[in-house]
C-alpha positions as CSV (number, residue, x, y, z in Angstrom):
1,M,-35.0,66.4,4.4
2,D,-34.5,64.7,7.5
3,Q,-37.5,62.6,8.4
4,K,-37.7,60.4,11.5
5,K,-39.9,57.4,11.2
6,N,-42.4,56.8,13.9
7,I,-41.0,53.7,15.5
8,P,-42.3,53.0,18.9
9,P,-39.5,52.4,21.5
10,I,-38.8,48.9,22.6
11,K,-40.1,48.3,26.1
12,K,-38.1,46.2,28.5
13,P,-40.2,43.7,30.5
14,A,-40.5,44.5,34.1
15,G,-39.7,42.0,36.8
16,N,-38.9,38.3,36.3
17,V,-40.1,37.3,32.8
18,P,-39.4,33.7,31.5
19,S,-37.0,33.5,28.7
20,L,-38.5,32.8,25.3
21,I,-35.5,30.6,24.4
22,K,-35.9,27.1,25.7
23,K,-32.9,25.3,27.1
24,P,-32.6,21.7,25.9
25,T,-33.4,19.1,28.5
26,P,-30.9,16.3,28.7
27,T,-32.2,13.0,27.2
28,V,-31.4,9.8,28.9
29,I,-31.1,6.9,26.5
30,K,-31.8,3.5,28.0
31,K,-30.6,0.4,26.4
32,A,-33.3,-2.1,25.6
33,P,-32.9,-5.5,27.2
34,I,-31.2,-8.0,24.9
35,N,-33.8,-10.0,23.1
36,P,-32.7,-13.3,21.4
37,A,-34.8,-12.4,18.4
38,N,-32.8,-9.2,18.0
39,Q,-29.6,-11.0,18.2
40,I,-30.6,-13.3,15.4
41,T,-31.5,-10.3,13.3
42,D,-28.1,-8.7,14.2
43,M,-26.3,-11.9,13.2
44,S,-28.4,-12.1,10.0
45,M,-27.4,-8.5,9.2
46,K,-23.8,-9.2,9.9
47,A,-23.9,-12.3,7.6
48,E,-25.7,-10.2,4.9
49,L,-23.0,-7.5,5.1
50,E,-20.3,-10.1,4.9
51,M,-21.9,-11.6,1.8
52,Q,-22.1,-8.2,0.2
53,R,-18.4,-7.6,1.1
54,Q,-17.5,-11.0,-0.6
55,N,-19.8,-10.3,-3.5
56,L,-21.9,-13.4,-2.8
57,R,-25.5,-14.4,-3.3
58,P,-27.7,-16.0,-0.6
59,G,-27.1,-19.7,-0.3
60,Q,-23.7,-19.5,-2.0
61,I,-21.0,-21.4,-0.1
62,T,-17.8,-19.8,0.8
63,K,-14.6,-21.7,1.1
64,P,-12.1,-20.8,3.8
65,G,-8.8,-19.4,2.5
66,P,-5.7,-21.5,2.6
67,A,-4.1,-21.8,6.0
68,P,-1.0,-19.7,6.5
69,A,2.1,-21.6,5.7
70,T,4.4,-22.4,8.5
71,P,7.8,-20.8,7.8
72,V,10.7,-23.1,7.0
73,I,13.7,-22.7,9.2
74,K,17.1,-22.3,7.6
75,H,20.1,-24.0,9.2
76,V,23.7,-24.0,8.2
77,W,25.3,-27.5,8.8
78,T,28.3,-27.5,11.2
79,K,30.8,-30.2,12.0
80,E,29.1,-30.7,15.4
81,D,25.6,-31.2,13.9
82,T,23.7,-34.5,13.6
83,Y,20.3,-35.1,12.2
84,A,19.2,-36.4,15.6
85,D,20.4,-33.3,17.4
86,L,18.5,-31.1,14.9
87,A,15.4,-33.2,15.2
88,F,15.6,-32.9,19.0
89,K,16.2,-29.1,18.8
90,Y,13.3,-28.4,16.5
91,Y,10.9,-31.3,17.1
92,G,11.7,-32.5,20.6
93,S,12.6,-36.1,19.5
94,T,15.7,-37.9,18.2
95,K,13.7,-40.8,16.8
96,E,14.2,-41.8,13.2
97,P,11.0,-40.4,11.7
98,Y,11.9,-36.9,13.0
99,W,15.5,-36.8,11.7
100,R,14.6,-38.5,8.5
101,L,12.0,-35.8,7.9
102,I,14.9,-33.3,7.8
103,Y,17.0,-35.4,5.5
104,N,14.1,-36.2,3.1
105,H,13.1,-32.6,2.9
106,N,16.7,-31.7,1.9
107,K,17.6,-34.8,-0.1
108,K,18.0,-32.9,-3.4
109,T,20.6,-30.6,-1.8
110,I,22.4,-33.2,0.3
111,G,22.5,-36.2,-2.0
112,N,21.4,-39.8,-2.0
113,H,22.7,-40.7,1.4
114,P,22.3,-38.8,4.7
115,N,26.1,-39.0,5.3
116,D,26.8,-37.0,2.1
117,I,26.0,-33.7,3.8
118,R,28.9,-31.2,3.9
119,V,29.8,-28.6,6.5
120,G,28.5,-25.1,5.5
121,L,25.6,-26.5,3.6
122,E,22.4,-24.6,4.2
123,I,19.4,-26.9,4.8
124,E,15.8,-26.3,5.7
125,I,14.0,-27.6,8.8
126,P,10.4,-28.3,7.5
127,P,7.4,-27.8,9.7
128,L,6.4,-30.9,11.7
129,P,3.5,-32.8,10.0
130,D,0.4,-33.5,12.1
131,E,1.0,-37.3,12.1
132,L,4.4,-36.7,14.0
133,K,3.1,-34.1,16.4
134,K,3.1,-35.5,20.0
135,K,-0.3,-35.7,21.6
């Protein structure tokens, strides 16, 4: 039993018929002018996000972390070395407070007198304290 259903044939439109599918129109996004009130809100939001990141409550004071330590320089004492030469090389001055800083920092290794230092001894050149930094 071969039965054909009565399906009407699809008619093709004649002539220029507009498409039923709409093409997207490009959207131009304009940036809003910067409003100082918006900036405050943005800053508040950033601060709030930072508080959440640090697990803080509003009004809780944060302390800055410790400053990164300045690395100590290692130096092996040679027979040509003097404290003044090292002070000049690392600090730019041969004056006593500068070379004495090197000796005092290494006193446990060197001994009770600056002249007790031996060739081949490894000493440390400490970072220059703020009070000795030239202005």
